[in-house]
C-alpha positions as CSV (number, residue, x, y, z in Angstrom):
1,M,131.4,109.9,93.8
2,N,128.2,107.7,94.7
3,P,128.3,108.1,98.4
4,A,127.6,104.2,97.9
5,E,131.1,103.8,96.9
6,T,133.5,104.8,99.9
7,L,130.8,103.5,102.3
8,Q,132.9,101.0,104.9
9,P,131.6,97.8,106.4
10,D,131.9,99.3,109.9
11,E,130.1,102.6,108.7
12,T,127.4,99.9,107.1
13,H,126.8,98.3,110.1
14,A,126.1,101.3,112.2
15,I,123.7,102.7,109.7
16,L,122.4,99.1,110.1
17,S,121.9,98.9,113.4
18,G,120.6,102.1,113.9
19,A,118.1,101.5,111.6
20,L,116.8,98.5,113.6
21,R,117.3,100.5,117.1
22,E,114.4,102.9,115.3
23,L,112.0,100.0,114.1
24,E,112.3,97.6,117.1
25,G,113.6,99.8,120.1
26,V,117.1,100.5,121.6
27,G,117.4,97.2,122.7
28,A,117.5,95.7,119.6
29,R,121.3,94.2,118.4
30,L,122.3,93.3,115.3
31,E,124.3,90.2,115.0
32,G,125.1,89.9,111.7
33,W,124.7,91.4,108.0
34,T,125.4,90.7,104.5
35,A,125.1,93.2,101.1
36,D,124.0,91.9,97.4
37,N,125.4,94.8,95.2
38,T,124.0,93.1,92.2
39,F,120.9,93.3,93.2
40,T,120.1,95.5,90.5
41,P,123.3,95.3,88.3
42,F,122.6,97.8,85.2
43,G,120.6,100.1,87.0
44,K,121.0,104.0,87.2
45,R,120.9,104.2,91.0
46,R,122.9,102.1,93.6
47,V,120.5,99.9,95.3
48,V,121.7,97.4,97.7
49,R,119.8,94.2,99.5
50,Y,120.4,93.5,102.8
51,E,119.8,90.6,105.2
52,L,120.3,91.1,108.8
53,E,120.5,89.1,111.7
54,A,119.1,90.6,115.1
55,R,118.3,89.6,118.4
56,L,115.7,91.9,120.3
57,A,115.5,93.2,124.0
58,G,115.2,90.2,126.1
59,G,114.7,87.7,123.6
60,P,116.9,84.7,122.9
61,D,115.8,84.1,118.9
62,V,117.8,85.5,116.0
63,R,115.4,87.3,114.0
64,R,116.1,87.6,110.3
65,Y,115.3,90.7,108.2
66,R,115.8,91.8,104.4
67,W,115.9,95.3,103.6
68,V,116.6,97.4,100.7
69,G,119.0,100.5,100.5
70,K,118.9,103.1,97.6
71,F,121.8,105.7,97.5
72,Y,120.6,109.1,96.2
73,D,122.9,111.6,94.6
74,R,120.9,114.5,95.7
75,D,119.3,114.8,99.0
76,D,116.2,116.5,97.9
77,D,115.4,113.5,95.9
78,A,115.6,110.9,98.9
79,R,113.4,113.3,101.0
80,R,110.9,113.1,97.9
81,V,110.4,109.6,98.0
82,A,110.3,108.8,101.3
83,T,108.2,111.3,102.0
84,V,105.5,109.9,99.1
85,L,106.0,106.6,100.7
86,R,105.1,107.2,103.8
87,E,102.1,108.7,102.7
88,L,101.5,105.8,100.8
89,G,101.9,103.7,103.6
90,S,99.5,105.5,105.2
91,N,96.4,105.9,103.5
92,G,94.0,102.7,103.3
93,Q,92.8,103.3,100.1
94,V,96.5,102.4,99.2
95,E,96.3,98.8,101.1
96,S,93.1,97.8,100.0
97,C,94.4,97.6,96.1
98,L,98.0,97.6,95.9
99,A,101.3,97.2,98.2
100,V,104.1,99.5,97.9
101,P,107.9,99.8,100.1
102,S,107.6,101.4,103.7
103,V,110.3,103.3,104.4
104,L,112.6,102.2,107.7
105,A,115.0,105.1,107.8
106,Y,116.9,107.6,105.7
107,H,120.4,108.5,106.5
108,A,121.1,112.0,105.3
109,P,125.0,111.7,105.6
110,R,125.2,109.0,103.1
111,R,122.1,109.9,100.8
112,L,120.9,106.1,101.6
113,L,116.9,105.4,102.4
114,L,116.4,102.0,104.1
115,L,113.1,100.6,102.5
116,T,111.7,97.0,103.1
117,Y,112.1,94.4,100.6
118,E,109.0,93.7,98.9
119,S,108.7,90.3,97.1
120,G,106.3,89.0,94.6
121,E,106.6,87.8,91.0
122,S,108.4,88.9,88.3
123,M,105.0,91.1,86.6
124,T,106.4,90.2,83.1
125,T,106.4,86.4,84.3
126,A,103.0,86.6,86.2
127,M,101.1,88.8,82.9
128,A,101.7,85.0,80.8
129,Q,99.7,83.0,83.5
130,D,96.2,85.2,84.1
131,T,96.5,88.2,81.5
132,Q,93.2,89.4,81.9
133,K,93.0,89.5,85.9
134,I,96.3,91.0,86.1
135,F,96.0,93.6,83.6
136,A,92.4,94.7,85.2
137,A,94.6,94.8,88.7
138,I,97.0,97.2,87.2
139,G,94.4,99.2,85.6
140,R,92.8,99.3,89.2
141,T,96.1,100.3,90.8
142,L,96.7,103.0,88.2
143,A,93.4,104.6,88.9
144,T,94.4,104.3,92.7
145,L,97.5,106.0,93.0
146,H,95.7,108.7,90.7
147,A,92.9,110.0,93.1
148,L,95.5,109.8,96.0
149,P,95.9,113.4,97.5
150,I,99.6,113.8,97.1
151,A,101.3,115.9,95.9
152,P,105.5,115.1,95.3
153,T,107.7,118.2,94.9
154,R,108.6,117.6,91.4
155,T,106.2,118.1,88.2
156,I,106.2,116.9,84.6
157,F,105.3,119.1,82.4
158,P,104.9,118.1,78.4
159,N,106.8,120.5,77.4
160,A,109.9,119.6,79.4
161,V,108.7,115.8,78.0
162,L,109.2,116.9,74.6
163,E,112.4,119.1,75.3
164,D,114.3,115.3,76.8
165,V,113.0,113.3,73.7
166,R,114.2,116.2,71.3
167,P,118.0,115.3,71.8
168,R,117.6,111.7,71.4
169,V,116.0,111.9,68.2
170,R,118.6,113.9,66.9
171,D,121.0,110.9,68.0
172,L,118.8,108.8,66.0
173,C,118.7,110.7,63.0
174,E,122.7,110.4,62.7
175,R,122.3,106.8,63.7
176,F,119.8,105.9,60.9
177,P,120.2,108.5,58.6
178,S,117.4,106.8,55.9
179,E,114.9,107.2,59.3
180,A,115.7,111.1,59.2
181,G,112.6,112.2,57.3
182,S,110.1,110.0,59.7
183,L,112.1,110.7,63.0
184,E,111.5,114.7,62.2
185,S,108.2,114.3,61.2
186,A,107.3,112.5,64.7
187,I,109.1,115.0,66.2
188,D,107.3,117.9,64.2
189,A,103.9,115.7,65.3
190,L,104.5,115.4,68.7
191,E,105.6,119.2,68.8
192,R,102.1,119.6,67.2
193,D,99.5,117.4,69.5
194,A,101.5,118.1,72.7
195,P,98.6,117.8,75.1
196,P,98.1,121.3,77.2
197,F,98.7,120.5,81.4
198,P,96.0,119.6,83.2
199,S,94.1,122.8,85.1
200,A,94.0,119.8,88.1
201,P,97.5,117.4,87.9
202,S,97.5,114.3,89.4
203,F,99.7,112.1,91.8
204,V,101.9,110.1,89.0
205,H,103.8,107.4,89.4
206,G,106.4,108.7,86.2
207,D,108.0,105.3,85.5
208,F,104.9,102.9,85.3
209,G,105.6,99.8,83.9
210,P,106.3,95.7,84.1
211,A,109.7,96.2,85.8
212,N,108.8,98.1,88.4
213,L,105.7,96.1,89.2
214,L,105.6,92.5,91.4
215,W,102.4,90.5,91.3
216,R,101.4,89.1,95.2
217,A,98.5,87.5,96.5
218,G,96.1,89.1,93.7
219,H,97.7,92.5,94.6
220,V,100.0,94.5,92.5
221,V,103.5,95.6,94.3
222,V,104.7,99.1,93.0
223,L,108.6,100.0,93.4
224,D,110.2,102.7,92.3
225,F,108.9,105.9,92.7
226,D,112.1,108.2,92.2
227,K,110.2,109.5,89.7
228,C,107.2,110.3,91.0
229,A,105.7,113.5,90.5
230,L,102.5,116.1,90.0
231,G,101.3,115.8,86.1
232,D,98.8,113.9,83.3
233,P,97.8,110.7,84.6
234,A,97.9,110.2,80.5
235,C,101.6,109.8,81.2
236,D,101.9,106.8,83.3
237,L,99.4,105.1,80.6
238,G,101.4,105.9,78.1
239,N,104.6,105.5,79.6
240,L,102.9,101.4,80.6
241,F,101.2,101.1,77.3
242,A,104.8,101.7,75.2
243,Q,106.2,99.1,77.6
244,L,103.6,96.6,77.0
245,F,104.0,96.9,73.2
246,R,107.5,96.4,73.5
247,T,107.3,93.3,75.5
248,T,105.1,92.2,72.0
249,I,108.6,92.6,70.3
250,K,110.9,91.5,72.8
251,R,108.8,88.5,74.3
252,P,105.6,87.4,72.4
253,E,105.4,84.5,74.3
254,I,104.8,86.6,77.4
255,L,102.5,88.8,75.5
256,R,101.0,88.6,71.7
257,D,97.7,90.3,71.7
258,F,98.6,94.0,72.9
259,P,95.4,95.7,71.3
260,S,93.4,93.7,74.1
261,A,95.7,93.9,76.9
262,R,95.7,98.2,76.4
263,A,91.7,97.9,76.1
264,T,91.5,95.5,79.5
265,V,94.2,98.1,81.4
266,L,91.9,101.2,80.4
267,Q,88.6,99.5,80.8
268,S,89.8,99.1,84.6
269,Y,91.3,102.2,84.9
270,I,88.1,104.0,83.7
271,R,86.1,102.0,85.8
272,W,87.8,103.1,88.7
273,S,88.6,106.9,87.4
274,P,86.8,109.9,86.8
275,I,85.4,110.4,83.2
276,D,88.2,112.0,81.4
277,S,87.0,113.1,77.5
278,D,90.2,113.8,76.0
279,L,92.1,110.7,77.7
280,D,92.9,108.4,74.5
281,S,94.7,111.4,72.4
282,R,97.2,112.0,75.4
283,I,97.9,108.7,76.3
284,A,98.6,108.3,72.5
285,W,100.7,111.4,72.7
286,Y,102.8,109.8,75.9
287,E,102.9,106.4,74.4
288,R,104.8,108.0,71.0
289,V,107.3,110.0,73.5
290,T,108.0,106.8,75.5
291,L,108.2,105.0,72.5
292,L,110.9,107.4,70.9
293,R,113.2,107.0,74.5
294,K,112.7,103.6,74.9
295,I,114.4,103.2,71.4
296,H,117.2,105.7,72.0
297,G,117.5,104.0,75.6
298,L,118.2,100.5,73.3
299,L,121.5,102.0,71.7
300,F,122.8,104.7,73.5
301,S,122.3,103.9,77.6
302,K,125.5,103.3,79.3
303,S,123.7,101.6,82.1
304,R,122.7,98.2,80.3
305,D,124.0,94.6,79.9
306,P,127.8,95.4,78.3
307,H,128.0,92.0,76.8
308,P,128.3,91.8,73.3
309,E,125.5,89.3,72.7
310,A,123.3,91.7,74.9
311,V,124.1,94.5,72.9
312,R,123.5,92.7,69.6
313,Q,119.7,91.9,70.6
314,R,119.6,95.3,71.9
315,Q,120.2,96.6,68.3
316,A,117.9,94.4,66.8
317,E,115.2,95.6,69.5
318,A,115.8,98.9,68.4
319,V,115.4,98.8,65.0
320,Q,112.8,97.1,65.1
321,L,110.5,99.1,67.2
322,L,112.1,101.7,65.1
323,R,110.6,100.4,61.9
324,M,106.9,99.7,63.4
325,E,106.9,103.3,65.3
């Protein structure tokens, strides 16, 4: 059972009070709180936004806080993310060009990680307003992350990525028999062209895309490090480009010129990172993998909006992406 599902108000109050005292001192007193359980209604993990009112020791004024609570299925995963976020928060290079949530507390019995709430404009909305500046900032952000001396206790290997997508392609072949031949050719090409694992793997986000980014005062805010790992930097770039390509299909009013956006991100990335001779081919491989995974998710994911019109729109988008892929 998800630990969030049995969390009672009294226990929530105790957890928040303990975190508040850890943050502000033993004299801090929690006056009240509310929880928004629909913060991410169709996500894979339970996420809650907490609004707190508190008084500090000797202070008459009420202070307000906004926190995010993430419930994890595995203690190891929660601790891995907490460790990475703490390392990011203590790195001066990160503060100069991007922002990430800060760890407030971790409640192990409920596997609840409390983080600062990071405000900002939706990256998808921001892209339509100052496209070149934002994509250049995204490229620098990724280059900065990949250069950090952070080594999570998780690794992304190309063969594992391929094994993950293989059953998804079988599902798509069953759903679209007329496309089975091209889908089977696609998976054969992915197997043939699979890049080697880098001899010196980098810190990677693991799910770097507009949904996990915000734009705030000229800085990129990076969220959701649940899939962070050691791996190939091309993994993050390929994931990002596949999602940007999807945006041109789903929201063409936001992004019409995908080749220009891709080039701007890549030029900025290369400017801030060491020369990598075969980066392009590796990025292309991860783009193809991500696109197939996204097509499968549009059709088969159980965590998305279940309303009939939303389902219809996702199916239409999946068919369009499949034909273009």
